[in-house]
N, C-alpha and C positions, 0 to 999 in steps of 0.2 A: 504493500500500500504506500501511497505517497507520504513523505514526511509531513508532520503536522505543520511545520513552518511553510511548506509549499502550499498546503491547503489554505493557510491564512493569507499568503501572498496572492493566491488565486482569487480568494474572496475579495480582496482589496481591488484587484484588477477588474473584476466583474462590476463592482460598485462604481469604480472610476469611469468605465466605459458607459455604463447605463446612465450614470448621472450626466455625462457629456451629451448623450443622445437626448435625454429628457423625454417629455411626453408629446412629441410633435405628432399632430394628427395625420400627417402625410409622410410616411417613412418608407424608404426604398432601399433594399439591400442589393447592391450591384455585385453579382457573383463574378469571380475571376475566371481564369483559364488555367490549365496546367495538368499535372499528373495526379497519381493517387494521393500523394502527400498534400496537394492542394485541395483535393476532395475532403481530406480530414479537416482542413481549415474551414471549408464551407459547412461541414457537418457540425463542427464546434461552434461556428458563428450562429447557426440555426438554434442550437441549444441555448446560447447566450441570449438570443432575441425572443425566446419562446414566451416571455412575459409581456411582450409588446405586440401591437398590431402593426404588421408591415407587409409589404409585397416584395417579391424577389424577381429580379431580371438578370439577364446575362449582359456582358459588356457590349455585345453586338446590338442590343436593344437600347443602350444608353442614349445615343443621339436623338432618338425619337421619343424619349421619355422626358418628363418634367415633374416638378413638384416641390415639396418642402425640404426634406433632408435626405441626402444620398449618402449611404454608407458604402464606401469603396472597400471591397474585400482585401484583407491583409495578405501578405506573402513576401516573396523575394524578387518581384519583377521591377524593382527600382535599382537593380544591380547592373554592373557593367555588361554582363553577358546577355541579359534579357530586358533591356530598358527601352526597347523601341516603341512600345505601346503605352505603358502606364502614364508617362508624363502627358500624353495626349488625352488619355482617359480622364485624368484629373482635370485638365483644362475644359474638356467637354462637360464634365459634371458641374463645374462651377458656372458654365454658361447656362445650363439647363435647370439647375436647382438653386433654391434660396440659400441652402447651407450644405456643406460637404464635410464629412468626417472620413478620414482614412484610417481604417482599423489597423491594429498592430502589424507593422511591417519592418523590414530591414531596408536601410537606405545607404547606398554607396555614393556619397556626395562628391567623390573624385570624378564622377561622370558628369560632364558639362550639362547634359540635358536634364539630369535628375536635380542637380543643384539649382539650375535656372527655374525649373518647374516649381520647386519648393519656395524659392525666393519670391516668385510672382504670386503664389497661392495665398488665398485667405482662408483655406480649409483648416480644420483642427486635425492634426496629424499625430497618430500614435506610433511610437517606436516600440519594438518588442524586445529590445535589449539595450543595455546602457551605451554601447559604442555608437549605435545609430542615434540614440537620443542625444548624446554629446555632439554629434555632427550636425543634427538638424535644428538644435536649439537656436542658433543665431539666425536661421533662415525663415522659420515659420512658427506658428502657434503649436508647440510640441508638447506631448505628454508621453508617459511611459506606462506600459501595461504588458501582461503576458500575451503571447501568441494565442489567437482564438482556438487553435487546435486543442489547447488544454481544457476547454470547456466541454469537450466531447465526453460521453460516458463510455469509459474503457472497460467497465466491470464485466460485460458479457464475454470478453476475450481473456480475462485474467485466469480463468480456471484451467486453461490449456497448459499442460506441463511442457517444458521446453527441453530439447536435447540438441547438442552439437552447436556449430557455429554457422551463422549466416553472414556471408560477405555481400554487402549490398552497396557497392560503390557506384557512383554515377559515371556516365561516359559522355556527358554533354558539355556545353560551354562553361559551366561552373566548376568543372573538374580542373584541378591544377595541371593535370597531364604529366606531373613529375614522376609518377610511379606507374608501372605496369599493373593492370588489373589482375587479381588472383584468378587462377584457372577456373575456379568454381564460382566466380562472381555472378550475381544475379541482381541487376538493377531493377528491383521489384517495383519501384515507383513508375517504371515505364512498361514492364513486362506483365504485371499482375492484371488480370482481366477485370477486376472490380476492387473497390476499397475493402470489401469484406475479405476477398482472397488475399489482398495485401496485408491486412491485419492478421489473418490466420497464419500467413507465412512467417511473420515476425513472432507471433505467439508460439509457434512450433519449435523455436530455438532457444537455447540458453544464453548464448553470447551473440551479440549483434555488432558487426563491424561495418562502419558506414561513413560517408562524408555528406549524407543527405540529412538536412535538419529535421524533417518530419519522420523519417525512419528512426532517428535518434530519439525524438520526442515520444513516438508511439512505443518504442521498445522500453524506454525508461518508465513510462506510465503502466506498462505491462509487467513491471518488476524484473526486467531482463538486465543482464550486465551489458554495458555498451562501451565500445571503444571507437572513438571517432577520429577522423582525419580532417583537418581544416580544408575547406574548399578554396575557390579562387579569391575569396575575400573573407572578411572577418565573421560572417554571419553565424556559422556553425559553432565556432568557439565562443562567440559572445552569447548565444542562446544557452549554451551549456553552462557558462559561468553565471548568468543572471537567473535562469529559470530552473536549472537542474542541479543546483548545489544540494548536497544531501542525498542524491541518487547515486547508484553505482555506475557513474558515467565518467570515463577517463579518456584522456587523449592517447591515441595509439602511437607507440614508439615506431616511427617510420624506419628505424634502423633494422627492425625485424623483417622477416621475409615477406610479410603481407602488409601493405603492397610491396612489390619488388623494386629493383633499382630503377632509377629515372630513365625514361625513354629519350634517346637523343634525337636531335633534329636532322633531317636529311631531305634532299631533293628526291622525291619519289612520288609515285602515283598516290592520289588521295586515298587514305585508308577507308575501306568500306566492307560491307558484308559479302559473304561468298556469292549470293545471287547477283549482287551488283557488280562484283568482279567478273562474273560470267557474262553479264550484259555488256560490260565495257569491252571484253574481248570480242564479242559479236559485233559491236559497233566499229571496232578497229578493223575487223575483217570487211565490213560493209564499206567503210571509208576507203580502204585499200583497193577495193574492187573498182573504184572510180578515180583513177589517178588524175591529178590536175594537169592542165596544159602548161607548158613552160611559162614562167613568169617573166615580166620585163625586168630590166636592170633593177636590182634591189638595193643599190647604194647610190649616193650622189657622187659628184665629181671629186669630192674630198674623202670618199670612203665612208661617209656617215650613213648608216642603214636608213632605208626609207621608212621603216616601221619602228615605233616605240610601243612595246607592250606594257600596259598600265594595269596594275592590280591594286585595289584598295583593300587593305587588311584591317580587321578589328577582331582580336581575341579568338581567331581560328587559325593558328599558325600552321597546323598540319595541312589544312585545306589550302592555305595560301601557298605553301611550299609545293603542294601537289599541282596547283594551277601553274606555278612557275615552271615546274618540271615538264608539264605538257607543252608549254610554249617552246621550251628549249628543244624538246624532242621533235616537234613538228617543224620547227625552223631548221634544225639540222637535217632532217629527212628531205626537206624540199630545197635545201641549200639557199634559204632566204635569211640573210643576216637580220637580226632583231636586237634593238636595245631594250633592256629590261628595267622597268621603273616600278618600285613598290612604295606606296604611301601607306604608312601605318597610322591609324586614327586613334591615338592616345590609348594604346593597349597597355596591359600590365607589363611589369619588368620581365616576367617569365616569357611572355609572348615575344617581346622584343629580343630577348636572348636567343630564342629559338630561330627567329628570322635572321638574326646576325650569324648564327651557326650555319644556317642554310646558305647564306651569302658566301661563306668561306669555301663552299664547294664550287661556287661559280662567281668569282670575284667581279665579273662584269655587271652583276646586278647592282643597280643604284637604289639604295634603301634610304627613305626619309621617314623619320619619326616625328609626328606632330604631337605637341603637348595639349592640343585641343582636339575634340572629336569634330572633325569638319563635316561629317556625313559623307555620303557617296558623292553628291554633287560638289561639295567643297573640296573633297579629295581629288576628284577629277579635274576641277579647276586648277588646283595647285599643280597637278601633273602636266596639264596643258601649258602652264607657264614654264615648267622645267624642260619639257620635251622640245627637241629641235628638229625632229624628223618631219617628213611630208605627211605621213600617215600615223594614226594612233589606233592601236588595238586595245579596246576596253574588254577585260575579261573578269568576270565575277570570281571572287576568291574561292568559291565552291564549285567552279566549273573547270572542266578539262577539255582541251581541244583534241579531237581525234586526228589520226595521221592524214596529212594532205589538206587539212582544213584551212590552215593559214594561207597556203598557196591558192586554194579555191577562192577565198575571200579577196586576195590580192588580184587575181585574174578577173574576178567579177567587176572590181572597181576599174581596172585598166581597160576592160572592154566597154565600159560605160563612163566616159569622162564627165558626163553631166551629173552623175550620181555623187552625192555627198557622203553616203555611208551604206554599208551592206552588213546584214546580220546573218549569223549562222542559224542552222536548224538545231534547236536545243532540245535534248531529250531528258526525261526523268529516269531515275534508277529502275523503275518498273517497265521501261520500254515505251511508255507513252510520250508523244510529242508535247513539250511544254509550250513551244512557240516556234514559228517559222515566219517571221515578220508579223505584221498586224494591219488592221484596218480601223478606220474611225468614221463615224457619221455625226454630223452636226445638225442640231435643231436650234430652235430659237433660244433655248436656255442652257442646253447641255451639249457636251461632246462625249460620245460613247466610244471608248477604245476597246477593241477586241483583239485577241491573239489568234492569228491564222493557224488552222490545223491543230489547235490544242485538243489533246485527248486522242488523236489518231495515232497510228503506228506506222513505221516505215514498211512493215511487212504487208499491211493492208493495201499498199499501192495508192493511197488516197492523197499523197503529197504531190502538189502540182510542181511543174518545173520552176527553176529559178526565174525570178522576174521582179517587176516593180511591186511595191507595197506602199501603204500610207505612212507607216511608222515602224520603227524597230526598237524593241527593248535592248538595253545595254548589257545583257548577260555575256554575249560574245559578239562584238561589233567592231568592224574595221571602218574608220572614218578619216576624212581629210581634215587635217588640223586647221586648215584655213577656214573651214566651215564654222569652227568655234570662235575664231577671231571675228567673223562677221556676226555670228549669233552666239554670244557667250552663254554658258550654262548659268542657271540661277542658283547660287549657292545656298539659298534659303529653302529650296525645295526639299521635301522629305524623301527618304529613300524609297525607291520603286516608282516615284512619280516624276522625277526630273527628266527621265527619258521621254515620256509621253508629252510633257509640257514643252520640252525643247523641240521635239519632232513637229509638234503642231505649229510652233512659232516659225520654224524653218519652212514647213510645207505651205504656210500662208503666203510666203514670198517666193518659194521655189517649188511649185508642184512637181511631183514625179522625181524627186531627188533621192528617194530611198529604195533600196533593193534588198531582196532576201536570196540566200543561196541554199538550194536544196542539197548540194553536194558537201558543203562545209558542215560538219557535225560536231556538236559539243555535248558532253554529258554533265548535267547539273546535279550535284549532290545536295539536294535540298534537305535541310533539317526540319524537324517539326517546329513550326512557328508558334509564337505565343497565342495566335488566334487564327482560325481558319478564315482567311479573307473571303472565301466564297460565301461565307455566312454573314459577312459584315455589311450591313445596310445602314448607311448614315444619311438620313433624310435632311434636306436643307431646311433651315429655319432662319428667316431673315432677321438679322440683328438690327436694333434701332440705331442705324447710322445712315447718313446721307450718301455714303460712297460705296458701301460694299455689302454683299450677302455672301457668306463664306461657309463652306462645309467640305468635309472629306467624304468621298463616296466610293464604294467598291461594291460591285455585284458580279459574282462569277468572274473575278479577275478583270472586271471592266472598270476602268478609272473614269470618273465623271467630273468634269470641271464646270463649275457654275459661272455663268456670265454675270459680271457686275457692271455697275454704271458709275463712272465712265470706264470703259475699257475692260480688260481682263484682270481679275485679282485671283491669284492662285498661290496662296501662302498657307501651307499645311502646318507649319510650326506654330504651336500655341502662342508663342511670343508675338505673332503677327495677327492673332485673331482679335476681333473687336472686344473690348472689355464688357463684362456683364453689366447690363443696364445703360450702356452708352448709347 
């Protein structure tokens, strides 16, 4: 059973949160996203709120909701690895509701977007451990309370006797990556089919070793011995110190064989599962079956390569090194010299070290570390300032070029001097096409962007020949650098939208300047995103301002841009949104 001191602290946290909520007649709990550990937070939050009248919605419903008080679900999505969405969610909530409370969370304020969002916010923000509380106190109205997972009723699972050791280490962006995973590792937060299965897996063992906060919390509350390894930031250690003192929870000595020695960095294909490896080999064979025609001269009169390959990196070093490796391989196979430029957006020291180690294998790589998170648009803008070549290849850090793809893209541009850019055909690990160029249609108020051939497969023979298209996403794109001098990227655009916005601006002046290549193939190792964007529907709500009506819209990977008066306003960053009540 939990120590008496823990029960007292939990009672105080409950009272603190409920007092902050008050008796507002219109209360909305905004459920988050995530894995089985996040489901434990949601379940604990429902137990906390059972004495109140409230309604529950998902994040995808937030932009269409409104009311009195919004309770933003707690968690770890204000961290370096998974911060893309929550600062926006906080800003949307403050536009739509009279009052906003962020339930106990961890906050990595070394991340620019997190720090800026809290500084702008008028919400009441709860930290779930002292380190986050210390960091956010100067930025916002901050309080301290236990993680809402602690309010869950664990008693039905305590009767299960435990035997043996469960190694449940994570393998996503919050892992430090400094140690190999144990051979019997099971990241149950992603593999368990339900929260009940997740809880029973923990209950069935005597000793739990993990670097996941909620595996640690659940195990401690089920009277298990816990040995934890810190993740990529302070969250796990800070929760253990603040909320689990008095429990049999100790830090695992990493000198022991579990986890094993640190994994070194190297230029190699992006690590992936056996099925994805098999898919990659099939794609290589398909690409090799269509050899590209000879490319034109690939260097200028001074021997400077015509192409600079640009990769924007952030906290995914193995993927970035794999993307670099694919460029080097395809360039050497096609005998096309390429300059390599990597822009790292304010990653951790560990990530920077791995990238530097990778550069030692190929010293020609130019590596720039930014102390600010420039975003993808800002990172590309910096790369365009540094690049001196005629052409620029933008390659996502999670993408790999297949053999011959670079030469295919180059030949497509050379055959069509009127074209500004050409995009590759990008495939997902399951073999479906993610994109092969795109189309858009414009009505009085919106522009709908669609991805051509999305969901089809190469085997189905549904992919049309290379040709013109309306726009091209920047996953694997070869472009003329001069086009960006005439039409600069907007550095304030949010990730995944800068491509559509730039292409539309260019197409307004130069119709027919984008092309897609059927023969140039790239494999995109997409990770599970914080939210399934196919479900995200953000409906426009005109703010009380004379100059703009602004919203973020996605529907089945369709980006919608709302026309404002005067001209176009397309600023997705919360800092550019109209203030609530303005």
